[in-house]
ROPAFI-536429 format. One line per field, with one value per atom (N, C-alpha, C, O, CB): x, y, z; atom name. Coordinates in pm, 1 decimal. Glycine has a CB too. Example, Ala and Ser with C-alpha at 12.3 -4.5 7.8 and 13.67 -1.06 7.14 Angstrom:
BEGIN
u = (1319.0:1230.0:1320.0:1423.6:1130.8:1285.0:1367.0:1290.0:1340.9:1408.4);
v = (-569.0:-450.0:-330.0:-331.9:-447.3:-225.0:-106.0:3.0:113.8:-59.8);
w = (780.0:780.0:780.0:846.5:904.6:708.0:714.0:787.0:803.9:572.5);
atomo = (N:CA:C:O:CB:N:CA:C:O:CB);
This chain:
BEGIN
u = (-2453.1:-2470.4:-2537.6:-2561.3:-2554.5:-2565.0:-2591.7:-2510.4:-2527.0:-2670.1:-2419.2:-2270.7:-2179.5:-2126.7:-2155.4:-2166.0:-2119.5:-2199.6:-2154.0:-2076.2:-2330.2:-2388.4:-2351.6:-2330.0:-2541.9:-2350.7:-2354.4:-2236.5:-2238.8:-2357.8:-2082.6:-1940.4:-1961.7:-1908.4:-1821.0:-2030.5:-2004.0:-2098.5:-2048.4:-2024.1:-2214.7:-2271.0:-2218.3:-2229.6:-2314.1:-2152.4:-2080.8:-1975.8:-1944.4:-2061.4:-1876.6:-1762.2:-1815.2:-1743.7:-1718.6:-1906.1:-1973.5:-1990.9:-1960.5:-2118.2:-2062.9:-2120.0:-2000.1:-2011.3:-2228.5:-1912.3:-1773.0:-1695.8:-1655.4:-1693.1:-1684.0:-1595.4:-1678.5:-1620.8:-1591.9:-1792.7:-1894.6:-1855.6:-1789.2:-2058.1:-1884.1:-1862.3:-1717.4:-1687.3:-1926.7:-1638.0:-1456.8:-1415.5:-1332.3:-1343.0:-1450.6:-1426.1:-1474.3:-1410.1:-1447.5:-1582.8:-1666.8:-1585.2:-1579.6:-1864.9:-1521.2:-1466.5:-1318.5:-1262.6:-1476.2:-1258.0:-1123.5:-1107.7:-994.2:-1047.5:-1213.9:-1213.8:-1252.7:-1210.8:-1278.1:-1354.9:-1419.2:-1254.7:-1204.6:-1592.0:-1203.6:-1054.5:-948.9:-840.1:-990.5:-976.9:-840.1:-736.9:-627.5:-763.7:-764.1:-646.1:-651.2:-684.5:-679.1:-610.9:-575.1:-452.4:-460.6:-562.8:-393.9:-314.8:-381.2:-390.0:-220.9:-428.9:-485.1:-596.6:-617.7:-533.9:-649.0:-780.8:-728.8:-787.4:-883.5:-617.3:-556.1:-548.7:-614.1:-375.5:-456.5:-391.9:-533.1:-532.5:-289.8:-654.3:-750.2:-841.2:-891.6:-807.9:-827.2:-876.4:-874.1:-966.2:-843.7:-724.7:-635.6:-651.2:-657.3:-494.1:-656.8:-666.0:-806.7:-824.3:-608.1:-904.4:-1051.4:-1114.7:-1208.2:-1145.7:-1015.8:-1027.6:-972.2:-1022.8:-967.4:-839.9:-804.2:-839.5:-793.8:-651.5:-915.2:-1015.0:-1151.6:-1189.6:-1038.2:-1211.3:-1321.9:-1281.7:-1324.3:-1351.4:-1200.7:-1129.6:-1154.2:-1260.6:-918.9:-1048.8:-1016.8:-1170.7:-1224.2:-968.3:-1201.0:-1316.8:-1429.8:-1469.6:-1376.1:-1459.3:-1532.0:-1463.8:-1504.4:-1520.9:-1357.6:-1246.7:-1288.1:-1383.0:-1067.3:-1259.9:-1331.6:-1446.5:-1502.4:-1318.6:-1470.3:-1659.6:-1679.7:-1783.3:-1791.2:-1638.8:-1660.8:-1556.0:-1527.6:-1623.6:-1508.0:-1392.5:-1291.1:-1263.2:-1427.1:-1237.0:-1093.4:-1002.0:-1001.1:-1045.2:-909.9:-794.5:-641.6:-539.5:-762.6:-677.5:-566.4:-449.2:-452.7:-574.9:-335.0:-201.3:-116.6:-102.3:-115.8:-79.6:-40.0:111.2:196.3:-10.3:128.5:211.0:355.1:464.7:165.1:336.1:485.2:529.8:651.7:454.5:478.4:558.0:660.1:759.9:498.0:593.9:641.0:801.6:902.8:494.1:761.5:885.2:1000.8:1115.1:863.2:923.3:1041.8:1115.4:1215.9:1003.0:1061.5:1128.1:1244.1:1360.3:971.5:1192.5:1286.3:1413.4:1529.4:1204.6:1371.3:1469.9:1549.9:1650.7:1412.9:1513.6:1613.3:1737.7:1816.9:1556.6:1778.6:1909.9:1983.1:2103.5:1888.6:1944.7:1973.4:2036.8:2158.4:1869.8:1964.5:2005.0:2124.3:2205.2:1925.2:2111.6:2196.0:2334.6:2437.8:2151.3:2335.6:2458.0:2485.0:2595.8:2417.1:2436.6:2506.2:2546.5:2622.7:2402.9:2475.2:2496.7:2619.7:2689.1:2427.8:2672.6:2798.9:2908.2:3026.4:2785.2:2852.3:2964.5:3016.6:3128.5:2909.7:2887.0:2954.1:2974.7:3000.3:2847.2:2961.3:2993.9:3141.8:3207.8:2938.0);
v = (780.1:656.1:582.2:462.7:654.6:626.9:562.5:525.9:437.2:609.8:607.8:596.9:462.8:388.4:762.8:439.1:345.3:201.4:90.2:397.5:243.9:130.4:71.0:-47.8:158.5:153.0:122.5:59.8:-58.2:250.0:118.9:60.8:-85.3:-169.6:145.8:-132.5:-239.5:-317.5:-427.4:-234.6:-302.1:-347.8:-435.5:-557.9:-270.2:-347.6:-371.9:-419.8:-485.5:-281.9:-402.2:-492.9:-625.1:-709.2:-440.7:-665.2:-789.6:-894.8:-1012.2:-751.7:-779.8:-871.7:-899.8:-1004.7:-783.6:-858.9:-852.8:-965.1:-1063.3:-717.3:-939.7:-1051.4:-1212.0:-1320.1:-979.6:-1196.1:-1304.9:-1371.4:-1474.7:-1245.6:-1331.4:-1388.8:-1408.1:-1491.8:-1303.9:-1340.6:-1337.6:-1434.6:-1514.3:-1157.0:-1454.2:-1539.1:-1664.5:-1750.6:-1493.4:-1689.7:-1839.6:-1892.6:-2015.5:-1828.3:-1840.8:-1882.3:-1925.0:-2025.1:-1771.2:-1833.2:-1853.6:-1973.8:-2020.2:-1722.6:-2032.8:-2122.1:-2245.5:-2349.7:-2087.6:-2244.1:-2364.5:-2401.3:-2513.6:-2319.6:-2292.9:-2335.6:-2381.7:-2417.7:-2224.6:-2382.6:-2374.8:-2296.6:-2317.4:-2498.5:-2193.9:-2069.0:-1987.8:-1874.1:-1927.8:-2084.0:-1999.8:-1901.8:-1825.2:-2086.2:-1898.6:-1792.1:-1649.6:-1547.7:-1827.9:-1681.7:-1610.0:-1522.9:-1401.7:-1695.0:-1615.0:-1546.2:-1469.4:-1369.8:-1657.9:-1511.8:-1451.4:-1285.9:-1198.3:-1530.6:-1259.6:-1160.6:-1080.5:-964.6:-1207.7:-1124.6:-1093.1:-988.9:-876.7:-1227.1:-1103.5:-1064.2:-956.7:-902.4:-1121.1:-914.7:-848.9:-709.3:-597.4:-926.6:-741.2:-594.0:-539.8:-418.1:-586.4:-621.0:-568.5:-499.3:-422.2:-709.0:-567.4:-499.2:-353.0:-273.9:-585.0:-336.7:-230.6:-113.0:1.3:-254.6:-163.9:-99.1:-30.4:83.7:-175.2:-131.0:-122.0:0.0:111.8:-259.4:-19.9:89.8:226.9:288.8:63.6:259.1:343.6:429.0:522.1:241.5:344.7:391.6:449.4:565.7:261.4:365.1:449.0:552.4:653.1:373.2:557.5:692.8:766.2:830.7:681.4:802.7:890.0:931.0:1034.2:880.1:842.7:908.2:961.4:1023.9:811.7:987.7:987.9:1127.6:1166.2:832.2:1191.0:1255.9:1287.3:1390.0:1361.6:1132.5:1135.9:1159.1:1111.9:975.4:1261.4:1300.8:1195.9:1199.9:1436.4:1105.4:1027.1:1058.5:1159.0:980.8:1038.5:1095.1:1052.3:937.1:1034.4:1148.7:1129.4:1005.8:1041.9:1296.8:867.1:805.1:877.9:850.3:703.3:955.3:1048.8:1128.3:1145.6:1176.0:1170.7:1193.0:1129.7:1174.2:1230.2:1008.6:922.7:827.3:781.6:827.8:830.5:820.0:874.0:831.4:868.9:1029.9:1134.6:1155.5:1226.7:1256.8:1083.8:1115.8:964.0:964.8:1115.6:882.3:761.7:781.2:764.5:640.8:820.8:815.0:944.9:936.7:772.4:1074.9:1186.2:1179.6:1266.7:1278.7:1101.8:1074.3:992.6:1017.8:992.9:883.3:795.1:877.9:863.5:711.1:980.3:1071.1:1156.0:1193.7:1125.5:1178.9:1308.7:1234.8:1281.0:1439.8:1122.2:1014.9:966.4:1005.2:870.6:915.5:882.8:1028.6:1021.2:765.0:1143.3:1277.3:1308.2:1317.0:1369.3:1332.1:1332.0:1252.4:1282.8:1314.0:1120.7:1016.1:1041.9:1019.6:857.0:1104.2:1092.4:1252.7:1284.4:999.2:1343.3:1485.4:1477.4:1572.3:1622.1);
w = (268.4:309.6:181.2:198.6:443.6:78.3:-21.4:-129.3:-213.1:-55.8:-114.9:-213.2:-158.4:-241.1:-188.4:-12.8:33.5:56.1:82.5:130.2:36.6:14.0:-150.1:-174.2:45.5:-226.8:-388.9:-370.2:-405.3:-513.4:-304.8:-317.2:-268.4:-340.5:-222.4:-157.9:-90.1:-179.0:-202.9:67.6:-236.1:-318.9:-412.4:-419.9:-358.1:-490.6:-619.7:-622.4:-721.7:-686.4:-504.7:-430.1:-416.1:-470.7:-279.3:-366.6:-318.8:-438.2:-458.9:-255.9:-512.9:-660.4:-726.4:-789.7:-782.2:-734.9:-802.3:-751.8:-814.1:-773.9:-647.3:-548.5:-547.4:-559.0:-356.1:-534.2:-544.6:-684.1:-675.3:-539.4:-796.1:-928.9:-969.4:-1054.6:-1028.4:-916.3:-978.2:-872.5:-915.7:-967.5:-735.7:-646.8:-639.5:-579.4:-558.5:-693.9:-706.5:-832.7:-828.0:-742.7:-942.0:-1054.4:-1008.4:-1053.2:-1165.2:-908.6:-903.3:-803.6:-793.5:-861.9:-724.7:-642.8:-693.8:-643.3:-548.4:-821.8:-885.2:-972.1:-977.4:-1003.5:-1024.0:-1075.7:-985.4:-1030.5:-1140.0:-852.5:-735.0:-753.9:-701.4:-715.8:-835.1:-799.5:-635.1:-601.7:-927.8:-572.3:-452.8:-432.4:-336.3:-356.1:-473.7:-483.4:-517.2:-448.7:-577.5:-659.7:-732.8:-637.1:-634.9:-844.2:-572.0:-477.6:-372.6:-330.1:-400.9:-326.6:-189.9:-240.5:-183.8:-141.4:-358.3:-417.9:-447.3:-406.0:-547.4:-512.5:-561.0:-435.7:-439.7:-614.8:-322.6:-199.0:-130.9:-69.9:-134.3:-146.8:-86.5:-173.2:-122.3:-83.8:-327.1:-384.5:-390.4:-386.1:-531.6:-399.9:-391.2:-232.3:-210.7:-432.2:-139.2:-6.7:33.4:113.0:79.0:-52.8:-13.0:-152.0:-155.6:38.4:-241.1:-317.4:-291.3:-317.7:-386.4:-233.7:-149.7:-61.2:-90.1:-69.2:45.9:177.9:97.2:96.5:224.0:36.5:-77.6:-85.3:-25.1:-230.0:-187.3:-239.9:-105.0:-99.4:-334.6:-26.2:131.4:142.9:85.1:291.8:209.8:257.7:164.5:209.0:255.2:12.8:-51.3:-65.1:-102.5:-121.6:-32.2:-26.9:68.8:46.2:-24.6:202.1:332.7:335.9:449.4:423.3:241.6:223.6:335.3:397.3:170.0:338.2:440.3:326.2:212.5:542.3:398.7:324.0:309.3:378.0:395.2:190.8:162.5:156.0:85.0:76.1:185.2:171.3:13.8:-27.0:309.8:-39.9:-158.7:-129.0:-47.7:-230.7:-201.7:-196.5:-243.8:-195.0:-254.9:-326.7:-386.3:-269.2:-268.6:-528.1:-190.1:-91.5:14.0:70.6:-49.8:16.5:95.7:9.8:62.8:132.9:-122.9:-222.0:-198.2:-181.2:-337.0:-201.3:-197.6:-88.3:-87.1:-224.0:26.5:175.3:176.0:216.8:340.1:136.6:125.0:32.6:70.2:68.4:-99.7:-191.0:-211.2:-281.4:-309.2:-153.0:-132.4:-62.7:-98.5:-73.8:26.6:112.8:17.1:21.7:264.3:-87.1:-160.7:-258.3:-271.5:-196.1:-344.9:-411.8:-402.2:-486.9:-412.0:-256.9:-262.3:-235.7:-284.3:-138.8:-159.7:-160.9:-314.8:-351.9:-60.6:-383.2:-499.2:-616.8:-713.2:-568.3:-574.5:-618.6:-609.9:-711.1:-556.3:-474.7:-417.8:-451.3:-434.7:-308.9:-512.6:-536.6:-678.9:-725.1:-522.0:-747.3:-887.5:-930.4:-1046.5:-1008.0:-829.4:-890.1:-893.5:-936.1:-798.8);
atomo = (N:CA:C:O:CB:N:CA:C:O:CB:N:CA:C:O:CB:N:CA:C:O:CB:N:CA:C:O:CB:N:CA:C:O:CB:N:CA:C:O:CB:N:CA:C:O:CB:N:CA:C:O:CB:N:CA:C:O:CB:N:CA:C:O:CB:N:CA:C:O:CB:N:CA:C:O:CB:N:CA:C:O:CB:N:CA:C:O:CB:N:CA:C:O:CB:N:CA:C:O:CB:N:CA:C:O:CB:N:CA:C:O:CB:N:CA:C:O:CB:N:CA:C:O:CB:N:CA:C:O:CB:N:CA:C:O:CB:N:CA:C:O:CB:N:CA:C:O:CB:N:CA:C:O:CB:N:CA:C:O:CB:N:CA:C:O:CB:N:CA:C:O:CB:N:CA:C:O:CB:N:CA:C:O:CB:N:CA:C:O:CB:N:CA:C:O:CB:N:CA:C:O:CB:N:CA:C:O:CB:N:CA:C:O:CB:N:CA:C:O:CB:N:CA:C:O:CB:N:CA:C:O:CB:N:CA:C:O:CB:N:CA:C:O:CB:N:CA:C:O:CB:N:CA:C:O:CB:N:CA:C:O:CB:N:CA:C:O:CB:N:CA:C:O:CB:N:CA:C:O:CB:N:CA:C:O:CB:N:CA:C:O:CB:N:CA:C:O:CB:N:CA:C:O:CB:N:CA:C:O:CB:N:CA:C:O:CB:N:CA:C:O:CB:N:CA:C:O:CB:N:CA:C:O:CB:N:CA:C:O:CB:N:CA:C:O:CB:N:CA:C:O:CB:N:CA:C:O:CB:N:CA:C:O:CB:N:CA:C:O:CB:N:CA:C:O:CB:N:CA:C:O:CB:N:CA:C:O:CB:N:CA:C:O:CB:N:CA:C:O:CB:N:CA:C:O:CB:N:CA:C:O:CB:N:CA:C:O:CB:N:CA:C:O:CB:N:CA:C:O:CB:N:CA:C:O:CB:N:CA:C:O:CB:N:CA:C:O:CB:N:CA:C:O:CB:N:CA:C:O:CB);
């Protein structure tokens, strides 16, 4: 519980200081990207703190590109 509270506190503190600077300089696109990445990072940290198993992205990439690799390999062989 304290770990999640710490993650949220630090995440909101960083978002407050950085977000205020981005709003002051009117970097709206940067603010959107920062918000998305910060939200994803906070979410992943909370899930790791709760011992939720997060899938490895390498497995998904292999599933996508293995058929492509076999087609290219058969053409070039």
